[in-house]
Every structure is written in C-alpha cells, then in structure tokens.
BAFI-3210 file (N, C-alpha, C; in Angstrom, 3 decimals, decimal comma, padded with zeros to 6 digits):
// residues 246
n [1|2|3|4|5|6|7|8|9|10|11|12|13|14|15|16|17|18|19|20|21|22|23|24|25|26|27|28|29|30|31|32|33|34|35|36|37|38|39|40|41|42|43|44|45|46|47|48|49|50|51|52|53|54|55|56|57|58|59|60|61|62|63|64|65|66|67|68|69|70|71|72|73|74|75|76|77|78|79|80|81|82|83|84|85|86|87|88|89|90|91|92|93|94|95|96|97|98|99|100|101|102|103|104|105|106|107|108|109|110|111|112|113|114|115|116|117|118|119|120|121|122|123|124|125|126|127|128|129|130|131|132|133|134|135|136|137|138|139|140|141|142|143|144|145|146|147|148|149|150|151|152|153|154|155|156|157|158|159|160|161|162|163|164|165|166|167|168|169|170|171|172|173|174|175|176|177|178|179|180|181|182|183|184|185|186|187|188|189|190|191|192|193|194|195|196|197|198|199|200|201|202|203|204|205|206|207|208|209|210|211|212|213|214|215|216|217|218|219|220|221|222|223|224|225|226|227|228|229|230|231|232|233|234|235|236|237|238|239|240|241|242|243|244|245|246]
n.u [-031,657|-032,474|-032,284|-029,706|-027,400|-026,525|-023,731|-023,039|-024,118|-022,600|-020,105|-020,494|-020,699|-018,165|-016,657|-017,134|-015,336|-012,240|-008,753|-009,042|-011,427|-011,839|-013,415|-016,895|-020,057|-023,452|-025,066|-023,155|-022,191|-024,422|-024,675|-022,231|-022,174|-024,440|-026,655|-029,982|-031,061|-032,133|-031,318|-028,549|-028,080|-028,981|-027,343|-024,809|-024,936|-024,926|-022,384|-020,830|-021,256|-019,925|-017,375|-016,354|-016,815|-016,449|-017,738|-017,074|-018,074|-020,176|-019,551|-018,703|-016,138|-013,492|-013,293|-011,347|-011,239|-011,155|-008,643|-007,094|-007,716|-006,763|-004,057|-003,536|-003,451|-001,501|000,104|000,450|001,507|003,478|005,040|005,602|006,906|009,193|010,495|010,739|013,130|015,054|013,987|014,239|017,035|017,578|016,366|017,971|020,332|019,751|018,233|015,784|012,344|011,059|009,365|007,154|005,424|002,676|001,273|-001,983|-003,805|-005,394|-003,570|-001,201|-000,824|000,088|002,111|003,930|005,649|008,227|008,999|010,803|011,742|011,454|009,192|006,997|005,163|003,516|001,094|000,724|000,027|000,185|-001,774|-003,203|-003,628|-001,742|-001,290|-000,234|001,019|002,466|004,193|007,203|007,324|005,181|006,077|008,437|007,420|005,753|007,612|008,658|006,484|003,885|002,637|-000,146|-000,738|000,506|-000,930|-003,470|-003,140|-002,548|-004,899|-006,659|-006,246|-003,990|-003,748|-002,806|-000,839|000,869|002,496|004,546|003,953|004,059|001,926|001,325|000,799|002,909|005,103|005,153|005,605|008,127|009,581|009,303|010,664|013,281|013,923|014,791|017,526|018,993|018,167|016,482|013,512|012,234|010,590|010,076|009,083|006,470|004,286|003,970|004,569|007,832|008,739|010,557|011,193|012,820|012,800|012,884|012,408|010,919|011,334|009,676|009,876|009,614|010,612|009,045|007,868|006,815|006,478|007,613|010,174|010,996|012,761|011,821|011,599|012,498|013,238|015,788|017,336|016,875|018,426|018,811|021,263|022,667|021,126|020,034|021,670|021,739|019,037|018,483|020,156|019,042|016,504|017,177|018,262|015,999|014,366|015,634|015,297|012,497|011,865|013,065|011,349|009,144]
n.v [001,285|000,366|-001,141|-001,995|-004,476|-007,971|-008,195|-005,581|-005,370|-007,279|-006,084|-003,794|-004,919|-006,136|-003,831|-002,806|-003,816|-003,063|-002,381|-001,563|-002,627|-005,595|-007,730|-008,039|-007,549|-008,471|-006,210|-004,155|-004,593|-004,011|-001,278|-000,223|-001,010|000,087|-001,193|-002,652|-004,532|-007,140|-007,616|-007,478|-009,668|-011,825|-011,600|-011,850|-014,484|-015,886|-015,177|-016,417|-019,099|-019,134|-018,805|-016,309|-014,838|-015,419|-016,873|-017,557|-017,333|-015,125|-013,107|-011,589|-012,090|-011,597|-014,147|-017,172|-017,832|-015,476|-014,575|-016,516|-016,007|-013,398|-013,785|-014,427|-012,149|-010,064|-008,106|-009,157|-011,670|-011,887|-009,471|-009,391|-011,881|-011,530|-009,390|-009,971|-011,465|-009,422|-007,597|-009,099|-009,263|-006,562|-006,127|-007,765|-006,352|-003,913|-004,408|-003,383|-002,470|-003,306|-002,515|-003,112|-001,456|-000,397|002,085|003,081|005,135|007,738|006,641|004,335|000,934|-001,565|-004,194|-006,078|-006,768|-006,762|-007,211|-006,442|-007,131|-004,808|-002,635|-000,322|002,701|002,185|002,291|000,840|-002,157|-005,359|-005,495|-003,341|000,269|003,317|006,885|008,433|010,894|011,544|009,505|007,598|005,577|006,285|008,784|008,044|006,670|008,614|010,529|009,614|009,485|010,487|013,850|013,961|011,903|012,758|015,120|014,060|012,899|015,160|016,634|015,073|015,806|016,954|015,787|016,413|014,226|014,340|016,974|017,560|016,944|017,582|019,814|021,521|021,981|023,104|022,682|019,867|019,214|020,318|018,694|016,210|016,756|016,722|014,115|012,292|013,007|012,197|009,608|008,384|008,621|010,490|010,330|012,213|011,702|012,267|010,698|009,164|010,058|010,169|008,198|007,481|007,250|005,800|005,459|003,799|003,628|000,918|-000,367|-001,333|-003,546|-001,829|000,504|002,125|003,294|000,971|000,262|000,657|000,240|000,213|001,336|001,533|003,068|003,944|007,388|008,145|006,036|005,531|007,031|008,986|009,355|007,150|004,775|005,210|004,660|001,817|001,160|002,174|000,555|-001,972|-001,620|-001,212|-003,709|-005,259|-004,218|-005,136|-007,888|-008,143|-007,158|-009,081|-011,179|-010,536]
n.w [-001,962|-004,352|-007,536|-007,395|-008,342|-007,827|-007,680|-007,059|-004,503|-003,163|-003,428|-001,891|000,629|000,918|000,849|003,318|005,062|006,550|007,362|009,991|010,650|010,729|011,478|011,628|013,133|012,286|012,556|012,438|009,887|008,347|008,919|007,947|005,285|004,217|003,298|003,393|006,281|005,839|003,218|003,506|005,206|003,624|001,327|002,483|003,429|001,015|000,116|002,025|001,372|-001,041|-000,225|000,020|002,262|005,787|008,783|011,695|014,297|015,719|014,070|010,979|008,520|006,079|003,628|002,999|000,310|-001,175|-000,480|-001,737|-004,419|-004,683|-004,729|-007,329|-008,797|-010,927|-009,649|-007,140|-007,606|-009,871|-009,591|-006,802|-006,431|-007,967|-006,733|-004,034|-003,108|-003,081|-001,354|000,952|001,131|001,528|003,972|005,583|005,397|006,597|008,846|009,431|009,003|005,819|002,775|-000,011|-002,530|-004,642|-006,815|-006,201|-007,064|-005,215|-003,435|-001,928|-002,462|-000,301|-001,010|-000,101|002,965|005,302|008,570|011,589|014,994|016,310|017,715|016,085|015,464|013,054|010,482|008,227|006,347|004,757|001,887|002,677|002,429|002,037|002,241|-000,785|-001,086|001,196|001,769|001,526|-000,431|-002,113|-003,075|-004,361|-006,523|-007,722|-008,476|-010,836|-012,422|-014,790|-015,447|-015,171|-013,400|-011,056|-010,672|-010,137|-007,624|-006,095|-006,480|-005,076|-002,529|-000,074|002,623|005,969|007,959|010,056|011,970|010,238|007,652|004,197|002,741|000,693|-002,801|-004,302|-002,625|-002,529|-005,228|-005,524|-003,804|-005,111|-007,472|-006,679|-006,279|-008,487|-008,996|-006,730|-006,463|-004,655|-002,616|000,181|003,297|005,960|008,872|008,085|007,629|009,905|013,210|014,448|012,790|009,885|006,326|003,522|000,083|-003,134|-006,710|-008,606|-011,771|-014,844|-017,764|-019,954|-019,112|-017,544|-014,339|-011,916|-009,310|-005,896|-003,455|000,044|003,010|006,296|009,440|012,882|013,167|014,048|013,260|010,562|008,305|005,477|004,142|004,904|004,438|001,950|-000,467|-000,341|-000,561|-003,101|-004,710|-004,214|-005,314|-007,987|-008,673|-008,242|-010,229|-012,554|-012,224|-012,225|-014,778|-016,359|-016,151|-017,608]
ca.u [-030,687|-033,149|-031,505|-028,386|-027,287|-025,918|-022,317|-022,978|-024,371|-021,420|-019,031|-020,787|-020,368|-016,707|-016,125|-017,336|-014,175|-011,021|-007,786|-009,534|-012,697|-011,587|-014,548|-018,076|-021,345|-024,441|-025,482|-022,079|-022,130|-025,540|-024,363|-021,095|-022,452|-025,552|-027,702|-030,999|-030,642|-032,487|-030,449|-027,202|-028,060|-029,135|-026,145|-023,684|-025,066|-024,461|-020,936|-020,238|-021,272|-018,910|-016,056|-015,922|-016,881|-016,395|-018,439|-016,801|-018,944|-021,256|-018,963|-018,285|-014,802|-013,160|-013,063|-010,077|-011,278|-010,706|-007,189|-006,533|-007,879|-005,902|-002,698|-003,404|-003,281|-000,101|000,862|000,769|002,252|004,680|005,870|006,073|007,858|010,451|011,135|010,891|014,509|015,800|013,453|014,856|018,425|017,578|016,074|019,159|021,366|019,363|017,534|014,680|011,181|011,100|008,049|006,976|004,105|002,328|000,347|-003,413|-004,040|-004,288|-002,898|-000,254|-001,203|001,245|002,090|004,729|006,259|009,020|009,245|011,663|011,184|011,364|007,846|006,931|003,775|003,211|-000,270|000,663|000,038|000,013|-003,158|-003,748|-003,136|-001,212|-001,326|000,922|001,693|003,337|004,936|008,377|006,980|004,371|006,897|009,374|006,661|005,280|008,739|008,885|005,180|003,540|002,028|-001,543|-000,765|000,831|-002,074|-004,578|-002,846|-002,686|-006,318|-007,372|-006,039|-002,745|-004,161|-001,679|-000,857|001,649|002,827|005,619|003,485|003,998|000,520|001,136|001,182|004,234|006,088|005,242|006,258|009,547|010,149|009,369|011,675|014,614|014,115|015,593|018,961|019,641|017,811|015,549|012,580|012,310|009,457|010,659|008,021|005,291|003,164|003,873|005,528|008,923|009,079|010,972|011,212|013,602|012,259|013,399|011,459|011,133|010,903|009,309|010,699|009,516|011,225|008,120|007,859|005,704|006,372|008,761|010,451|011,433|013,186|011,048|011,910|012,681|013,968|017,202|018,032|016,696|019,009|018,891|022,640|023,172|020,368|019,630|022,358|021,326|017,676|018,569|020,739|018,065|015,447|017,727|018,342|014,621|013,876|016,185|014,676|011,101|011,839|013,470|010,221|008,050]
ca.v [000,517|-000,212|-001,123|-002,583|-005,871|-008,845|-007,857|-004,299|-005,629|-007,969|-005,095|-002,935|-005,672|-006,251|-002,506|-002,484|-004,287|-002,270|-002,852|-001,270|-003,347|-006,901|-008,584|-007,202|-008,163|-008,170|-004,815|-003,295|-004,788|-003,236|000,144|000,177|-001,263|000,916|-002,051|-003,073|-005,675|-008,409|-007,755|-007,767|-011,039|-012,756|-011,529|-012,390|-015,944|-016,353|-014,979|-017,464|-020,336|-018,999|-018,686|-014,912|-014,429|-016,479|-016,469|-018,618|-017,189|-014,192|-012,003|-011,879|-011,668|-011,970|-015,579|-017,632|-017,905|-014,192|-014,545|-017,357|-015,312|-012,211|-014,210|-014,578|-010,833|-009,873|-007,318|-010,002|-012,859|-011,622|-008,422|-009,804|-012,981|-011,019|-008,402|-010,461|-011,754|-008,181|-007,076|-009,874|-008,815|-005,215|-006,263|-008,306|-005,313|-002,770|-004,900|-002,451|-002,820|-003,001|-002,650|-002,984|-000,909|000,087|003,209|002,861|006,563|008,573|005,988|003,277|-000,389|-002,289|-005,537|-006,957|-006,078|-007,604|-006,439|-007,033|-007,229|-003,479|-002,085|001,029|003,152|002,213|001,876|000,082|-003,606|-005,951|-005,420|-002,048|001,403|004,486|008,034|008,535|012,192|011,698|008,266|007,466|004,751|007,089|009,814|007,403|006,359|009,856|011,271|009,114|009,371|011,628|014,986|013,670|011,059|013,633|016,024|013,317|012,760|016,491|017,006|014,289|016,465|016,642|015,795|016,227|013,102|014,805|018,390|017,719|016,566|018,628|019,922|022,454|021,413|023,596|021,987|018,468|019,156|020,594|017,481|015,182|017,135|016,445|012,672|011,597|013,276|011,399|008,214|007,870|009,570|010,508|010,764|012,544|011,768|012,903|009,774|008,745|010,760|009,336|007,190|008,019|006,247|006,060|004,550|003,933|003,050|-000,321|-000,119|-002,475|-003,777|-000,710|001,673|002,871|002,923|000,065|000,070|001,178|-000,463|001,189|001,017|002,391|002,796|005,117|008,445|008,187|004,929|005,591|008,256|008,831|009,247|005,822|003,675|005,548|003,878|000,409|001,091|002,405|-000,630|-003,058|-001,329|-001,428|-005,157|-005,741|-003,806|-006,061|-009,198|-008,068|-006,983|-010,339|-012,110|-010,058]
ca.w [-002,727|-005,500|-008,764|-007,189|-008,700|-006,824|-007,522|-006,353|-003,084|-002,630|-003,340|-000,742|001,843|000,998|001,139|004,731|005,814|006,435|008,361|011,343|010,834|010,123|011,817|011,804|013,428|011,253|012,719|011,936|008,439|007,810|009,049|007,126|003,862|003,780|002,750|004,360|007,093|005,196|002,039|003,999|005,724|002,503|000,485|003,250|003,438|-000,293|000,061|002,861|000,584|-002,090|000,385|000,014|003,661|006,782|009,995|012,664|015,472|015,404|013,321|009,612|008,124|004,710|003,508|002,438|-001,151|-001,711|-000,313|-002,793|-005,695|-004,716|-005,051|-008,773|-009,415|-011,317|-008,684|-006,003|-008,008|-010,659|-008,997|-005,482|-006,555|-008,524|-005,861|-002,662|-002,687|-002,855|-000,095|002,029|001,231|002,092|005,399|006,239|005,428|007,433|010,042|009,631|008,190|004,387|002,165|-001,456|-002,782|-005,980|-006,761|-006,405|-006,872|-004,733|-002,326|-002,254|-001,989|000,225|-001,582|000,754|004,095|006,197|009,785|012,599|016,340|016,897|017,516|015,548|015,276|011,627|010,200|006,982|006,394|003,435|001,447|003,065|001,654|002,728|001,325|-001,679|-001,034|002,362|002,006|000,676|-001,589|-003,017|-003,711|-005,285|-007,737|-008,338|-009,049|-012,198|-013,074|-015,638|-014,751|-014,859|-012,206|-009,920|-010,492|-009,534|-006,193|-005,495|-006,508|-004,057|-001,246|000,627|004,027|006,894|008,889|011,201|011,772|009,255|006,317|003,172|002,350|-000,418|-004,099|-004,692|-001,808|-002,943|-006,543|-005,305|-003,209|-006,149|-008,462|-006,140|-006,113|-009,506|-008,912|-005,685|-006,680|-003,657|-002,014|001,640|004,121|007,264|009,888|007,495|007,716|011,300|014,054|014,931|011,785|008,591|005,257|002,315|-000,930|-004,501|-007,664|-009,356|-013,143|-015,654|-018,958|-020,895|-018,501|-016,703|-012,927|-011,608|-007,870|-005,154|-002,207|001,038|004,372|007,189|010,831|013,737|012,474|014,419|012,607|009,108|007,762|004,025|003,668|005,238|003,826|000,593|-001,501|-000,285|-001,096|-004,546|-005,346|-004,134|-006,280|-009,330|-008,870|-008,351|-011,550|-013,551|-012,033|-012,658|-016,236|-016,984|-016,105|-018,444]
c.u [-031,322|-032,266|-030,112|-028,408|-026,590|-024,450|-022,141|-023,181|-023,176|-020,258|-019,239|-020,427|-018,858|-016,074|-016,303|-016,141|-012,970|-010,008|-008,233|-010,836|-012,591|-012,716|-015,733|-019,287|-022,304|-024,868|-024,429|-021,974|-023,247|-025,202|-023,281|-021,340|-023,556|-026,696|-028,756|-030,557|-030,934|-031,602|-029,033|-027,100|-028,105|-027,877|-024,940|-023,739|-024,577|-022,944|-020,207|-020,184|-020,208|-017,492|-015,523|-015,931|-016,789|-017,123|-018,251|-017,676|-020,099|-020,750|-018,520|-016,849|-014,544|-012,793|-011,759|-010,074|-010,810|-009,197|-006,517|-006,591|-006,935|-004,467|-002,459|-003,201|-001,808|000,721|001,260|001,677|003,565|005,602|006,447|007,130|009,211|011,218|011,464|012,334|015,316|015,274|014,101|016,313|018,504|017,275|017,298|020,247|021,039|018,747|016,396|013,557|011,356|009,726|008,133|005,567|003,926|001,321|-001,067|-004,046|-005,400|-003,511|-001,915|-000,766|000,057|001,141|002,848|005,389|007,003|009,385|010,170|010,960|010,992|009,970|007,904|005,476|003,421|001,813|-000,372|000,671|-000,231|-001,470|-003,842|-003,160|-002,643|-001,239|-000,064|001,714|002,669|004,051|006,124|008,074|006,178|005,195|007,895|008,682|006,263|006,407|009,048|007,567|004,897|002,782|000,591|-001,664|-000,478|-000,340|-003,233|-004,373|-003,029|-004,151|-007,131|-007,196|-004,775|-003,002|-002,965|-001,882|-000,105|001,920|003,865|005,199|003,490|002,572|000,278|001,560|002,577|005,322|006,260|005,941|007,760|010,248|010,304|010,462|013,084|014,929|015,006|017,096|019,651|019,284|016,878|014,677|012,630|010,989|010,017|009,541|006,759|004,063|002,895|004,945|006,573|009,402|009,437|011,148|012,086|013,176|012,859|012,475|011,912|010,539|010,587|010,148|010,666|010,067|010,319|008,159|006,627|005,475|007,519|008,946|011,101|012,012|012,493|011,364|012,049|013,596|015,451|018,014|017,968|017,156|019,279|020,318|023,232|022,451|019,974|020,333|021,947|019,929|017,694|019,125|019,771|016,956|015,929|017,811|016,945|014,028|014,367|015,511|013,234|011,010|012,189|012,336|009,127|008,242]
c.v [-000,168|-000,099|-001,691|-004,049|-006,666|-008,502|-006,527|-004,501|-006,330|-006,993|-004,167|-003,631|-005,809|-004,910|-002,085|-002,890|-003,404|-002,835|-002,602|-002,003|-004,697|-007,889|-007,700|-008,042|-007,824|-006,708|-003,863|-003,398|-004,012|-001,749|000,573|-000,042|-000,366|000,126|-002,348|-004,344|-007,004|-008,670|-008,122|-009,218|-012,050|-012,779|-012,127|-013,914|-016,537|-016,261|-015,996|-018,778|-020,318|-018,943|-017,274|-014,324|-015,668|-015,964|-017,558|-018,545|-016,265|-012,991|-012,472|-011,402|-012,140|-013,449|-015,933|-017,653|-016,597|-014,050|-015,362|-016,642|-014,121|-012,568|-014,393|-013,247|-010,621|-009,119|-008,156|-011,157|-012,502|-010,612|-008,870|-010,890|-012,501|-010,167|-008,958|-010,794|-010,497|-007,436|-007,791|-009,466|-007,444|-005,255|-006,779|-007,247|-004,202|-003,175|-003,966|-002,828|-002,395|-003,287|-002,529|-002,479|-000,470|001,218|002,747|004,218|006,867|007,958|004,948|001,978|-001,122|-003,749|-006,532|-006,134|-007,094|-006,752|-007,197|-007,079|-005,864|-002,898|-000,648|001,413|003,294|001,660|001,003|-001,414|-004,134|-005,984|-004,126|-000,936|002,511|005,656|008,106|009,814|012,325|010,408|008,202|006,668|005,561|008,116|009,221|007,058|007,640|010,631|010,834|008,935|010,599|012,679|014,696|012,831|011,886|014,565|015,322|013,152|014,096|016,896|016,253|014,882|016,001|016,738|015,581|015,018|013,441|016,294|018,624|017,324|017,768|018,670|020,906|021,791|021,845|022,856|020,539|018,344|019,417|019,363|016,385|015,484|016,802|014,953|012,048|011,816|012,407|009,922|007,619|008,999|009,429|010,982|010,964|012,776|012,441|012,004|009,323|009,470|009,785|008,298|007,878|006,886|006,729|005,019|004,831|003,184|001,719|-000,098|-001,427|-002,562|-002,639|000,585|002,495|002,395|002,072|-000,086|000,808|000,319|000,516|000,532|002,020|002,043|004,070|006,137|008,444|007,077|005,002|006,953|008,049|008,651|007,873|004,716|003,948|004,739|002,412|000,229|001,240|001,175|-001,806|-002,858|-001,559|-002,921|-005,754|-005,390|-004,762|-007,428|-009,200|-007,964|-008,279|-011,348|-011,747|-010,468]
c.w [-003,934|-006,732|-008,613|-007,576|-007,620|-006,591|-006,798|-004,855|-002,436|-002,461|-002,147|000,565|001,996|001,359|002,583|005,581|005,517|007,426|009,792|011,657|010,133|010,383|012,164|012,186|012,295|011,339|012,164|010,417|007,746|007,808|008,068|005,632|003,325|003,177|003,813|005,084|006,399|003,978|002,453|004,444|004,582|001,629|001,194|003,305|002,118|-000,389|000,938|002,086|-000,503|-001,531|000,417|001,421|004,540|008,020|011,046|013,906|015,088|014,620|011,936|009,397|006,697|004,655|002,817|000,915|-001,782|-001,572|-001,414|-004,140|-005,792|-005,067|-006,531|-009,484|-009,749|-010,282|-007,483|-006,403|-008,700|-009,987|-007,660|-005,587|-007,066|-007,522|-004,476|-002,267|-002,364|-001,628|001,084|002,233|001,901|003,586|006,153|006,378|006,418|008,765|010,435|008,668|006,734|003,797|000,646|-001,690|-004,218|-005,828|-007,075|-006,129|-006,245|-003,572|-002,840|-001,650|-001,543|-000,217|-000,714|001,842|004,946|007,402|010,723|013,939|016,982|016,658|017,019|015,337|013,803|011,388|008,959|007,249|005,000|003,076|001,821|002,213|002,575|001,752|000,471|-001,439|000,127|002,726|001,060|-000,577|-002,601|-003,767|-004,695|-006,597|-008,466|-009,012|-010,472|-012,959|-013,931|-014,833|-014,339|-013,590|-010,960|-009,625|-009,790|-008,030|-005,484|-005,419|-005,462|-002,665|-000,551|002,137|004,948|007,795|010,168|010,984|010,677|007,836|005,379|002,635|001,214|-001,725|-004,537|-003,921|-002,217|-004,289|-006,412|-004,733|-004,260|-007,166|-007,996|-006,092|-007,191|-009,381|-007,865|-005,785|-005,654|-003,116|-000,500|002,235|005,525|008,281|009,359|007,517|009,136|012,101|014,586|013,944|010,473|007,590|004,108|001,283|-002,295|-005,454|-008,251|-010,743|-013,865|-016,911|-019,971|-020,307|-017,622|-015,263|-012,634|-010,108|-007,197|-003,918|-001,237|002,274|005,277|008,630|011,639|013,067|012,805|013,758|011,085|008,607|006,281|003,538|003,942|004,474|002,382|-000,484|-001,517|-000,863|-002,617|-005,268|-005,322|-005,159|-007,711|-009,644|-009,033|-009,713|-012,630|-013,448|-012,526|-014,177|-016,952|-017,023|-017,096|-019,902]
res [x|x|x|x|x|x|x|x|x|x|x|x|x|x|x|x|x|x|x|x|x|x|x|x|x|x|x|x|x|x|x|x|x|x|x|x|x|x|x|x|x|x|x|x|x|x|x|x|x|x|x|x|x|x|x|x|x|x|x|x|x|x|x|x|x|x|x|x|x|x|x|x|x|x|x|x|x|x|x|x|x|x|x|x|x|x|x|x|x|x|x|x|x|x|x|x|x|x|x|x|x|x|x|x|x|x|x|x|x|x|x|x|x|x|x|x|x|x|x|x|x|x|x|x|x|x|x|x|x|x|x|x|x|x|x|x|x|x|x|x|x|x|x|x|x|x|x|x|x|x|x|x|x|x|x|x|x|x|x|x|x|x|x|x|x|x|x|x|x|x|x|x|x|x|x|x|x|x|x|x|x|x|x|x|x|x|x|x|x|x|x|x|x|x|x|x|x|x|x|x|x|x|x|x|x|x|x|x|x|x|x|x|x|x|x|x|x|x|x|x|x|x|x|x|x|x|x|x|x|x|x|x|x|x|x|x|x|x|x|x|x|x|x|x|x|x]
***
C-alpha cells in the first residue's frame, strides 16, 4: 500500500463497510480494507477522533459525523425533502413499501424508503444500492436516460438475481422502450423472488430525469394495472415539487 495518502487509507476503511458488514473487528477491517494491520489500527483511531468511525466495544462501525454530513448532500436534502410528502401519500394509498432512488451507475442508490408491517425478502435499504438493470427504479430512470447511460449499465453486466431477470441487452432495451408509453417501469420478480415493483421517473426543472419512486411488494398485491397510475401521478407531483425548489 505504499504511496497511499491518508484520504486513500480512510476511503479503503470506509469501503470495507457494507449493508452486510455494518460492524467489523480489527481483523475483519484489515482483511476487507487490504491495509496492513498497523496502518488500519492507526487510521481507524484517527477516524474515531474525527467522528467518522465509532467503536463502542471491540467492533468498528460508521460514526455519526458521517451521517450528519451525508444529510447535506443535495440528493439527500433537496430531493428527499421535495419528494417525501408524495412518497408518504403513495404509501397511504397502497399500504405497500415505497422507495425513492437515484442512479449511481450501474446501480441505484436508495435515498428513502417507507415500509409497512408486511415482511418481504427485500435487500434494499436507505443508503444501500440495488442493480439498475433489474429494478423498477433503475428501469424508470434508464428509460429516460441517454444511450451512453444505458450502455454503461449494460456493459457492467446484466447479472441474474432470479430466474426471471432479463439478462440480454436486446431484452433490456426492449423493456426500456416500452416504459415511456405507459408511464411506469416494471420489475416482475427480477430482483427478488416473490417481489414485484412498479416505478415512475421524477424529473428536474430542465426536464431531465433525476430519480424514480416505486411501489414494491408481494407480486400478488403489486399489479401494474392497479398501482401504475398511482405511481405515475405521485412521480409527476413529486417532479413539480422538486422543480419548484430549484
């Protein structure tokens, strides 16, 4: 790791944490960051003093200071604040999990999520990412994106998540081409077995797509013909609210 600066080392340590690895021992942090043990220990101590990491017992975790800073990002502050009321309305109308996400190619960053009491085998969480190619949110964004953005997602690989995931570039492009006419994108058990999603785009003041919101739930409950119009109307209202703030 010769030649790595302090920020590079801190980034390597932060990159060791994932939704599946929220707390790490020093040994695990060394293994996942790829840094020498002494470097990891020294850098982690500095990050604790800065509030970037926390160590309540013998395990490290992300510190509160990073959570505070993340709230200043436009995607978390401006977009979330503008769209949240419409997400809440959509949840009240459907009583099913609703989400807001932005493209972080080739994946989707989940910015907000409102869940109910019904348990579902969903892997998404706020601050986490999901594949763009097999998620309703990702497809709703890609359907209004330029060719280079779509190509980048395809070039990253259309990895199957379930037996129903579309894995061919031709098939994905065909699916995206059908989205604008109906106004919403659909994921039919392609990200999680038994779970389907209907999503619609959120546009910014210049007319470009900036995000998408979705309804996600058990396939037997989330039918596009039933929830699609509600999702599309919520996204349109959210687009107007977000554009008015810019």
